[in-house]
C-alpha positions in Angstrom: -63.8 -2.4 1.8 -61.2 -2.9 5.0 -60.4 -6.4 5.9 -59.4 -7.2 9.7 -57.0 -9.6 10.6 -57.8 -11.8 13.3 -54.6 -13.0 15.6 -54.1 -16.2 14.2 -54.8 -15.0 10.4 -52.3 -12.0 10.9 -49.4 -14.9 12.1 -50.4 -17.1 9.1 -50.2 -14.5 6.4 -46.6 -13.9 7.7 -45.6 -17.0 8.9 -47.6 -19.8 6.8 -49.4 -18.1 3.9 -49.7 -21.5 2.6 -52.0 -22.7 5.1 -54.5 -19.7 4.6 -57.6 -20.6 1.9 -57.2 -20.2 -1.3 -60.2 -16.8 -1.0 -57.9 -15.4 1.7 -54.7 -15.9 0.0 -56.5 -14.1 -3.0 -57.2 -11.0 -0.9 -54.0 -11.0 0.8 -52.4 -11.1 -2.2 -54.6 -7.9 -3.8 -52.8 -4.7 -3.2 -56.2 -3.0 -3.3 -56.9 -5.1 0.0 -54.1 -3.7 2.1 -53.6 -2.0 4.5 -55.6 -4.6 6.7 -56.9 -3.5 9.8 -55.4 -5.1 13.1 -56.9 -4.8 16.5 -53.7 -3.6 19.0 -54.7 -6.7 21.5 -52.9 -8.9 18.7 -49.6 -7.4 19.0 -49.9 -8.1 23.0 -51.3 -11.8 22.8 -48.6 -12.8 20.0 -45.8 -10.9 22.5 -47.5 -13.2 25.1 -47.5 -16.2 23.2 -43.6 -15.8 22.1 -42.7 -15.2 25.5 -44.3 -18.2 27.1 -42.8 -20.5 24.5 -46.2 -20.8 22.9 -45.6 -19.4 19.6 -42.2 -20.3 17.8 -41.7 -17.8 14.7 -39.3 -18.3 12.0 -37.4 -15.2 13.4 -36.9 -13.0 16.7 -40.0 -11.3 17.9 -38.9 -7.6 17.3 -37.7 -8.5 13.7 -41.0 -10.1 13.0 -43.0 -7.4 14.5 -41.4 -4.6 12.5 -42.1 -6.7 9.3 -46.0 -7.5 10.5 -46.1 -4.3 11.4 -45.6 -2.2 8.2 -47.9 0.4 7.6 -48.7 -0.9 4.5 -49.6 -3.6 5.5 -51.4 -3.3 8.7 -53.2 -0.3 10.3 -53.1 -0.8 13.8 -56.8 -0.2 15.7 -56.4 1.2 19.3 -57.9 -0.9 22.2 -60.0 1.9 23.1 -61.9 2.1 19.7 -62.7 -2.0 20.1 -64.0 -1.6 23.3 -66.2 1.3 22.4 -67.4 -0.8 19.8 -68.5 -3.4 21.5 -70.1 -1.4 24.3 -72.1 0.1 21.8 -73.0 -3.1 20.2 -73.6 -4.9 23.6 -75.9 -2.2 24.6 -78.2 -3.4 21.2 -78.7 -6.9 22.6 -82.0 -7.4 23.9 -82.3 -9.1 27.5 -84.5 -12.1 27.6 -88.1 -11.8 28.5 -88.0 -14.4 31.0 -86.3 -15.0 34.7 -85.4 -17.5 36.3 -86.8 -17.8 40.4 -84.8 -18.8 42.7 -86.4 -20.5 45.5 
């Protein structure tokens, strides 16, 4: 099974693993669970938060990313792959059968 990090879980896994739940830590520490999927947008999001001073990392962002993006830990999923999935998923949503008439 492939696990997907959201941005928050990725930060915590690297910076503050003690803040993760015991079940999340068990998955994280199991070598068979890696590599974890990571959306490319998470890299952008962390960069923006760090640049704006909204995210304090223990080490400089460039060094942090070199550690956090190790291929043994994460497999980066391109944004176009995520967008393709969302497009397919939203096309399968059923529109409401009623509408509101504006008078």
